[in-house]
N, C-alpha and C positions, 0 to 999 in steps of 0.2 A: 514448595510447589512452584510448578512453573505455569504460566498463562498463555493461553491461545485467544487472541482477539479477532474478532470480525465486525465489520460495520452493521451487519444486519442478519437476521436468523438464517437465511439461505446459504450465505457463505460458511456457516459453521456447521449446517446441516446436522446430521446424527451426532456430531462431536458436542453439540449443546448438551445432550443427555448422557452421551458415552464417549468422552474424549480419550486420547491415547493415554495410557497408564502413566502417571506422574504429573498430569497436565489438567487443567481446569479451565474451562470455556466461557468467555464472556461476550456479549454483544455490547459494543462501544457506541454505536449511532453513526449516521451517515453525515459527511462533512467533516472538514478540519477542526472546526470550532467544537461541535458536538463530541466527536472522538477524543480530541485533546482533554477536555474537561473530564470526561468518562474514565480515560486512563488514569489522569492525575487523581481522582476521586478513589479509584480502585487501588491504586498503589500506595496511597495514603493510609487506607485501612486495612491493607493486606499484606502479608508477607509474601514476597515473591522473589524467586531465584533468577528468572529470565523470562523474556516476553517474545512470542511468535505473534506476528500480525499476518493475517491471510486474507486474500481478496482476489478481486478481478481488476485489470488494468488495461488502458489502451496503448497500443503500440504505435509510435510515430513512424515506424517503418515496417510493414507487414512482410516485406521480403526477408528482414532480418530476423524478425520475431514475430512469426505468423501466429494465427489464431490457434489457441491451445498450448503455445509456449508457455513453460513454467520458469520464472525468473526469481532472483533473489536480490533484494535492494541492498546495495552496497552504500548508497548515499541518496538522501532525500532533501530536495530543495523546495523551498516554498517560492513561488514565482507566479506573477500575474501576466496576462498578455500586456497590459500597459507598460509593466516593467520591461518586458522584452522588446517593445516597439520604442521604448524611450519616452513614452507620453506620461508616465507615471514616475515617481521618486519615492524611494523607500530610504529611511535614515540609514547611514552607514553602520551605525552602532548596533541595528537590529540583527540578531541572529537568524538566519533563513536557511541554514545548511546543517544536516545532522548525518552522522555516518553511523552504520550498523555497527554494534559492539560484540557480536558473536555471529557464527555463520554455521549454517547446516552443511555446507560444503557440496560440490558436486552439481551446482546449478549456474547457470549464466548469471553474473553479477552485472547489474544495470543501475543507472542513475534515475530515480523518479521524480519527475516534475510534478509538483502538488499545487496546482491553481485553486482559487476558491470555487471553480465550477467547471463542469466538463466542457472541454472544447469542440466546437462543431464545424469550424470553418477551415478550409484548406490553407488560407493564408495565416490564421492564427496557429494552426499546427506547425507550419513551417516555422515560424518565430520561435515557438516553445520548444521545438524539436533540437535547437541548438544547445539547450540545457540538460538533456537527458534522452534516454531511449523509450521510456513508458511515461504515461500520465497517469496519476492516482491521486485522489483527493485527500486521503486521510494519513498517508505515511509520514509526512513531516511532523504531524501533530503528535502521532504516537511516538516516533523517535525523540521528539523534544520532551514529553512528558517522561519518558524513560531516562532520557540523559540527566534531567533535573534530579531524579530519584536514584540515579547511578545504577540503574537495572538493565542488564545487558539486553539488547533487542536486534531483532531481525525482522524481516517482512519477506514472505513468498506470495508472489502474485501470479495469477494465470491470465494471459492475454486473451480477452473476450471480445476485443474489437479494436478497429483501428481508430486513430484520432482523425476524425473526418466527418462530413456531414451525415455519413451513413452508421456512425459510431453507435448511437443509441440503439438503433434497430438490431445491429449485429449484437450489442450486448444482451438485448431482450431475448435474441435468438440462441446465444451460446452461453450465458451466464452459468446456468445451472450443470450443463454438461462439462465446462471446464473447471468449475468448483469441485465436482465429484472427482475429476481426474487428478487435481491438485491434492485434495485430501488423500486420496489412494496413494499418490506417490510419497506423500509426507508421512503416511502411517509406517512406511517401510524405514523412513529416516528417523523417526522420533523414538525408536525402540531402545 
């Protein structure tokens, strides 16, 4: 069995009850800590061949990755604004970066920056943009849990907003539509 994970029910939509053939859908919670713990628990107690994580993300550059773009995460990095500005220190021994271990193919590959909270300021967005193309809260935790269990993982995300002061309102306005489009596109790739 393959697993499809989403942070909360609207991301999985109808897939919660009727996922693509060969897949089982699970809600894993919002935020890196909750998502990572949920994935860890699910993988410990279930047999799984591979994982697909789906959700929305913020684009650091809406000209390059405009609203509605669908991307696949090739690399997820846990990074805080304090680290980006040099105001915080993380022990060098800590693992903060994970790579996808399988791919759907045919989608733009991006690096996802995974801070502990959504970025709302232009200055913070510019700092974090040097580490990736999109911002997403849960991908690093999902990739980390799958790596620990040696389960192949990838993430497909739909751009719902820019990483900016207007980002949360853009997410509110576009989340449902871009998730429907993402699931529609993936339905054709998961057969």
